[in-house]
PDB file of N, CA, C and O in Angstrom, chain B, residues numbered from 101:
ATOM      1  N   VAL B 101       0.849  -1.193   0.000  1.00  0.00           N
ATOM      2  CA  VAL B 101       0.000   0.000   0.000  1.00  0.00           C
ATOM      3  C   VAL B 101       0.885   1.244   0.000  1.00  0.00           C
ATOM      4  O   VAL B 101       1.735   1.420   0.874  1.00  0.00           O
ATOM      5  N   GLN B 102       0.674   2.087  -0.978  1.00  0.00           N
ATOM      6  CA  GLN B 102       1.508   3.282  -1.088  1.00  0.00           C
ATOM      7  C   GLN B 102       1.043   4.353  -0.108  1.00  0.00           C
ATOM      8  O   GLN B 102      -0.153   4.598   0.047  1.00  0.00           O
ATOM      9  N   GLU B 103       1.996   4.974   0.537  1.00  0.00           N
ATOM     10  CA  GLU B 103       1.667   6.066   1.455  1.00  0.00           C
ATOM     11  C   GLU B 103       1.087   7.232   0.659  1.00  0.00           C
ATOM     12  O   GLU B 103       1.583   7.577  -0.414  1.00  0.00           O
ATOM     13  N   ARG B 104       0.044   7.824   1.196  1.00  0.00           N
ATOM     14  CA  ARG B 104      -0.548   8.978   0.532  1.00  0.00           C
ATOM     15  C   ARG B 104       0.198  10.232   0.977  1.00  0.00           C
ATOM     16  O   ARG B 104       0.196  10.575   2.159  1.00  0.00           O
ATOM     17  N   SER B 105       0.829  10.907   0.037  1.00  0.00           N
ATOM     18  CA  SER B 105       1.551  12.127   0.385  1.00  0.00           C
ATOM     19  C   SER B 105       0.566  13.288   0.475  1.00  0.00           C
ATOM     20  O   SER B 105      -0.364  13.399  -0.324  1.00  0.00           O
ATOM     21  N   ILE B 106       0.787  14.138   1.451  1.00  0.00           N
ATOM     22  CA  ILE B 106      -0.101  15.278   1.651  1.00  0.00           C
ATOM     23  C   ILE B 106       0.510  16.494   0.972  1.00  0.00           C
ATOM     24  O   ILE B 106       1.682  16.808   1.179  1.00  0.00           O
ATOM     25  N   ASP B 107      -0.287  17.172   0.165  1.00  0.00           N
ATOM     26  CA  ASP B 107       0.184  18.370  -0.512  1.00  0.00           C
ATOM     27  C   ASP B 107       0.096  19.541   0.459  1.00  0.00           C
ATOM     28  O   ASP B 107      -0.955  20.170   0.585  1.00  0.00           O
ATOM     29  N   PHE B 108       1.193  19.834   1.143  1.00  0.00           N
ATOM     30  CA  PHE B 108       1.164  20.827   2.209  1.00  0.00           C
ATOM     31  C   PHE B 108       0.757  22.222   1.742  1.00  0.00           C
ATOM     32  O   PHE B 108      -0.019  22.879   2.436  1.00  0.00           O
ATOM     33  N   PRO B 109       1.242  22.703   0.604  1.00  0.00           N
ATOM     34  CA  PRO B 109       0.781  24.028   0.159  1.00  0.00           C
ATOM     35  C   PRO B 109      -0.733  24.072  -0.038  1.00  0.00           C
ATOM     36  O   PRO B 109      -1.353  25.116   0.164  1.00  0.00           O
ATOM     37  N   ALA B 110      -1.320  22.969  -0.423  1.00  0.00           N
ATOM     38  CA  ALA B 110      -2.754  22.944  -0.679  1.00  0.00           C
ATOM     39  C   ALA B 110      -3.559  22.995   0.609  1.00  0.00           C
ATOM     40  O   ALA B 110      -4.657  23.552   0.637  1.00  0.00           O
ATOM     41  N   ILE B 111      -3.014  22.411   1.684  1.00  0.00           N
ATOM     42  CA  ILE B 111      -3.776  22.377   2.930  1.00  0.00           C
ATOM     43  C   ILE B 111      -3.385  23.498   3.881  1.00  0.00           C
ATOM     44  O   ILE B 111      -3.930  23.597   4.981  1.00  0.00           O
ATOM     45  N   SER B 112      -2.440  24.348   3.464  1.00  0.00           N
ATOM     46  CA  SER B 112      -1.969  25.411   4.349  1.00  0.00           C
ATOM     47  C   SER B 112      -2.633  26.750   4.040  1.00  0.00           C
ATOM     48  O   SER B 112      -2.142  27.799   4.456  1.00  0.00           O
ATOM     49  N   PHE B 113      -3.743  26.717   3.315  1.00  0.00           N
ATOM     50  CA  PHE B 113      -4.356  27.976   2.917  1.00  0.00           C
ATOM     51  C   PHE B 113      -5.129  28.631   4.056  1.00  0.00           C
ATOM     52  O   PHE B 113      -5.415  29.827   4.003  1.00  0.00           O
ATOM     53  N   LEU B 114      -5.468  27.858   5.087  1.00  0.00           N
ATOM     54  CA  LEU B 114      -6.153  28.452   6.227  1.00  0.00           C
ATOM     55  C   LEU B 114      -5.138  29.137   7.134  1.00  0.00           C
ATOM     56  O   LEU B 114      -4.103  28.552   7.452  1.00  0.00           O
ATOM     57  N   PRO B 115      -5.419  30.365   7.554  1.00  0.00           N
ATOM     58  CA  PRO B 115      -4.463  31.114   8.388  1.00  0.00           C
ATOM     59  C   PRO B 115      -4.023  30.343   9.619  1.00  0.00           C
ATOM     60  O   PRO B 115      -2.838  30.332   9.954  1.00  0.00           O
ATOM     61  N   GLU B 116      -4.978  29.687  10.305  1.00  0.00           N
ATOM     62  CA  GLU B 116      -4.624  28.942  11.508  1.00  0.00           C
ATOM     63  C   GLU B 116      -3.643  27.831  11.167  1.00  0.00           C
ATOM     64  O   GLU B 116      -2.691  27.587  11.908  1.00  0.00           O
ATOM     65  N   MET B 117      -3.874  27.166  10.054  1.00  0.00           N
ATOM     66  CA  MET B 117      -3.019  26.053   9.665  1.00  0.00           C
ATOM     67  C   MET B 117      -1.640  26.570   9.265  1.00  0.00           C
ATOM     68  O   MET B 117      -0.629  25.933   9.558  1.00  0.00           O
ATOM     69  N   GLN B 118      -1.596  27.715   8.602  1.00  0.00           N
ATOM     70  CA  GLN B 118      -0.301  28.307   8.251  1.00  0.00           C
ATOM     71  C   GLN B 118       0.477  28.661   9.507  1.00  0.00           C
ATOM     72  O   GLN B 118       1.676  28.396   9.592  1.00  0.00           O
ATOM     73  N   GLU B 119      -0.197  29.257  10.479  1.00  0.00           N
ATOM     74  CA  GLU B 119       0.474  29.626  11.722  1.00  0.00           C
ATOM     75  C   GLU B 119       0.995  28.389  12.432  1.00  0.00           C
ATOM     76  O   GLU B 119       2.121  28.378  12.930  1.00  0.00           O
ATOM     77  N   THR B 120       0.170  27.340  12.480  1.00  0.00           N
ATOM     78  CA  THR B 120       0.591  26.103  13.135  1.00  0.00           C
ATOM     79  C   THR B 120       1.799  25.517  12.423  1.00  0.00           C
ATOM     80  O   THR B 120       2.744  25.059  13.065  1.00  0.00           O
ATOM     81  N   THR B 121       1.766  25.533  11.104  1.00  0.00           N
ATOM     82  CA  THR B 121       2.877  24.977  10.329  1.00  0.00           C
ATOM     83  C   THR B 121       4.157  25.757  10.593  1.00  0.00           C
ATOM     84  O   THR B 121       5.222  25.168  10.780  1.00  0.00           O
ATOM     85  N   LYS B 122       4.053  27.075  10.609  1.00  0.00           N
ATOM     86  CA  LYS B 122       5.238  27.899  10.845  1.00  0.00           C
ATOM     87  C   LYS B 122       5.734  27.749  12.275  1.00  0.00           C
ATOM     88  O   LYS B 122       6.938  27.667  12.515  1.00  0.00           O
ATOM     89  N   GLN B 123       4.808  27.712  13.219  1.00  0.00           N
ATOM     90  CA  GLN B 123       5.196  27.700  14.623  1.00  0.00           C
ATOM     91  C   GLN B 123       5.878  26.397  15.011  1.00  0.00           C
ATOM     92  O   GLN B 123       6.867  26.401  15.744  1.00  0.00           O
ATOM     93  N   TYR B 124       5.351  25.286  14.522  1.00  0.00           N
ATOM     94  CA  TYR B 124       5.870  23.989  14.955  1.00  0.00           C
ATOM     95  C   TYR B 124       6.801  23.340  13.943  1.00  0.00           C
ATOM     96  O   TYR B 124       7.328  22.253  14.182  1.00  0.00           O
ATOM     97  N   LYS B 125       7.006  24.019  12.794  1.00  0.00           N
ATOM     98  CA  LYS B 125       7.871  23.460  11.751  1.00  0.00           C
ATOM     99  C   LYS B 125       7.395  22.061  11.377  1.00  0.00           C
ATOM    100  O   LYS B 125       7.873  21.054  11.900  1.00  0.00           O
ATOM    101  N   TRP B 126       6.449  22.037  10.464  1.00  0.00           N
ATOM    102  CA  TRP B 126       5.671  20.835  10.186  1.00  0.00           C
ATOM    103  C   TRP B 126       6.510  19.574  10.013  1.00  0.00           C
ATOM    104  O   TRP B 126       6.156  18.526  10.551  1.00  0.00           O
ATOM    105  N   MET B 127       7.598  19.654   9.283  1.00  0.00           N
ATOM    106  CA  MET B 127       8.375  18.437   9.025  1.00  0.00           C
ATOM    107  C   MET B 127       8.933  17.846  10.312  1.00  0.00           C
ATOM    108  O   MET B 127       8.940  16.627  10.486  1.00  0.00           O
ATOM    109  N   ASP B 128       9.397  18.700  11.211  1.00  0.00           N
ATOM    110  CA  ASP B 128       9.891  18.208  12.496  1.00  0.00           C
ATOM    111  C   ASP B 128       8.759  17.552  13.270  1.00  0.00           C
ATOM    112  O   ASP B 128       8.936  16.492  13.871  1.00  0.00           O
ATOM    113  N   PHE B 129       7.603  18.186  13.251  1.00  0.00           N
ATOM    114  CA  PHE B 129       6.434  17.644  13.934  1.00  0.00           C
ATOM    115  C   PHE B 129       6.038  16.303  13.331  1.00  0.00           C
ATOM    116  O   PHE B 129       5.720  15.352  14.044  1.00  0.00           O
ATOM    117  N   ASN B 130       6.065  16.248  12.001  1.00  0.00           N
ATOM    118  CA  ASN B 130       5.690  15.024  11.305  1.00  0.00           C
ATOM    119  C   ASN B 130       6.624  13.874  11.671  1.00  0.00           C
ATOM    120  O   ASN B 130       6.173  12.747  11.874  1.00  0.00           O
ATOM    121  N   MET B 131       7.922  14.155  11.755  1.00  0.00           N
ATOM    122  CA  MET B 131       8.882  13.119  12.148  1.00  0.00           C
ATOM    123  C   MET B 131       8.699  12.734  13.610  1.00  0.00           C
ATOM    124  O   MET B 131       8.873  11.572  13.978  1.00  0.00           O
ATOM    125  N   MET B 132       8.350  13.702  14.434  1.00  0.00           N
ATOM    126  CA  MET B 132       8.218  13.466  15.865  1.00  0.00           C
ATOM    127  C   MET B 132       7.080  12.489  16.160  1.00  0.00           C
ATOM    128  O   MET B 132       7.239  11.569  16.963  1.00  0.00           O
ATOM    129  N   ILE B 133       5.934  12.691  15.508  1.00  0.00           N
ATOM    130  CA  ILE B 133       4.791  11.820  15.785  1.00  0.00           C
ATOM    131  C   ILE B 133       4.984  10.442  15.165  1.00  0.00           C
ATOM    132  O   ILE B 133       4.486   9.447  15.691  1.00  0.00           O
ATOM    133  N   GLY B 134       5.704  10.381  14.051  1.00  0.00           N
ATOM    134  CA  GLY B 134       6.020   9.096  13.444  1.00  0.00           C
ATOM    135  C   GLY B 134       4.860   8.492  12.669  1.00  0.00           C
ATOM    136  O   GLY B 134       3.734   8.989  12.705  1.00  0.00           O
ATOM    137  N   ASP B 135       5.166   7.405  11.966  1.00  0.00           N
ATOM    138  CA  ASP B 135       4.178   6.748  11.115  1.00  0.00           C
ATOM    139  C   ASP B 135       3.033   6.153  11.920  1.00  0.00           C
ATOM    140  O   ASP B 135       1.922   6.015  11.408  1.00  0.00           O
ATOM    141  N   CYS B 136       3.292   5.800  13.173  1.00  0.00           N
ATOM    142  CA  CYS B 136       2.261   5.142  13.972  1.00  0.00           C
ATOM    143  C   CYS B 136       1.077   6.066  14.212  1.00  0.00           C
ATOM    144  O   CYS B 136      -0.025   5.602  14.507  1.00  0.00           O
ATOM    145  N   ASN B 137       1.295   7.369  14.088  1.00  0.00           N
ATOM    146  CA  ASN B 137       0.222   8.317  14.342  1.00  0.00           C
ATOM    147  C   ASN B 137      -0.287   8.998  13.073  1.00  0.00           C
ATOM    148  O   ASN B 137      -1.030   9.976  13.149  1.00  0.00           O
ATOM    149  N   ILE B 138       0.111   8.481  11.904  1.00  0.00           N
ATOM    150  CA  ILE B 138      -0.268   9.142  10.656  1.00  0.00           C
ATOM    151  C   ILE B 138      -1.780   9.160  10.477  1.00  0.00           C
ATOM    152  O   ILE B 138      -2.317  10.096   9.884  1.00  0.00           O
ATOM    153  N   SER B 139      -2.470   8.150  10.974  1.00  0.00           N
ATOM    154  CA  SER B 139      -3.928   8.130  10.855  1.00  0.00           C
ATOM    155  C   SER B 139      -4.541   9.267  11.659  1.00  0.00           C
ATOM    156  O   SER B 139      -5.556   9.837  11.259  1.00  0.00           O
ATOM    157  N   TRP B 140      -3.921   9.603  12.802  1.00  0.00           N
ATOM    158  CA  TRP B 140      -4.404  10.732  13.596  1.00  0.00           C
ATOM    159  C   TRP B 140      -4.252  12.037  12.822  1.00  0.00           C
ATOM    160  O   TRP B 140      -5.135  12.895  12.839  1.00  0.00           O
ATOM    161  N   VAL B 141      -3.112  12.167  12.140  1.00  0.00           N
ATOM    162  CA  VAL B 141      -2.861  13.373  11.353  1.00  0.00           C
ATOM    163  C   VAL B 141      -3.875  13.486  10.224  1.00  0.00           C
ATOM    164  O   VAL B 141      -4.437  14.556   9.988  1.00  0.00           O
ATOM    165  N   GLU B 142      -4.106  12.383   9.532  1.00  0.00           N
ATOM    166  CA  GLU B 142      -5.069  12.390   8.429  1.00  0.00           C
ATOM    167  C   GLU B 142      -6.458  12.733   8.941  1.00  0.00           C
ATOM    168  O   GLU B 142      -7.194  13.482   8.299  1.00  0.00           O
ATOM    169  N   GLU B 143      -6.817  12.187  10.096  1.00  0.00           N
ATOM    170  CA  GLU B 143      -8.118  12.477  10.686  1.00  0.00           C
ATOM    171  C   GLU B 143      -8.207  13.956  11.056  1.00  0.00           C
ATOM    172  O   GLU B 143      -9.231  14.604  10.837  1.00  0.00           O
ATOM    173  N   PHE B 144      -7.121  14.475  11.620  1.00  0.00           N
ATOM    174  CA  PHE B 144      -7.080  15.883  12.014  1.00  0.00           C
ATOM    175  C   PHE B 144      -7.328  16.792  10.815  1.00  0.00           C
ATOM    176  O   PHE B 144      -8.145  17.710  10.883  1.00  0.00           O
ATOM    177  N   TYR B 145      -6.618  16.532   9.713  1.00  0.00           N
ATOM    178  CA  TYR B 145      -6.779  17.375   8.540  1.00  0.00           C
ATOM    179  C   TYR B 145      -8.130  17.159   7.865  1.00  0.00           C
ATOM    180  O   TYR B 145      -8.706  18.099   7.319  1.00  0.00           O
ATOM    181  N   ALA B 146      -8.636  15.932   7.899  1.00  0.00           N
ATOM    182  CA  ALA B 146      -9.958  15.670   7.330  1.00  0.00           C
ATOM    183  C   ALA B 146     -11.010  16.480   8.081  1.00  0.00           C
ATOM    184  O   ALA B 146     -11.920  17.045   7.475  1.00  0.00           O
ATOM    185  N   ASN B 147     -10.877  16.530   9.406  1.00  0.00           N
ATOM    186  CA  ASN B 147     -11.819  17.300  10.211  1.00  0.00           C
ATOM    187  C   ASN B 147     -11.597  18.799  10.047  1.00  0.00           C
ATOM    188  O   ASN B 147     -12.552  19.576  10.047  1.00  0.00           O
ATOM    189  N   ALA B 148     -10.341  19.203   9.908  1.00  0.00           N
ATOM    190  CA  ALA B 148     -10.019  20.621   9.777  1.00  0.00           C
ATOM    191  C   ALA B 148     -10.561  21.189   8.467  1.00  0.00           C
ATOM    192  O   ALA B 148     -11.007  22.335   8.413  1.00  0.00           O
ATOM    193  N   LEU B 149     -10.518  20.375   7.418  1.00  0.00           N
ATOM    194  CA  LEU B 149     -11.026  20.829   6.130  1.00  0.00           C
ATOM    195  C   LEU B 149     -12.530  20.688   6.086  1.00  0.00           C
ATOM    196  O   LEU B 149     -13.152  21.020   5.077  1.00  0.00           O
TER     197      LEU B 149
END
């Protein structure tokens, strides 16, 4: 099963999401939570959108 890559520029159009991305440095955050929590991230963005 291929990992679904998230198009960050496409999902960063909301001001709150841009601020969160800048504040926490998304890539570092993404590595920190790890693959085991990727479903949580997907759920978060699905709900956010």
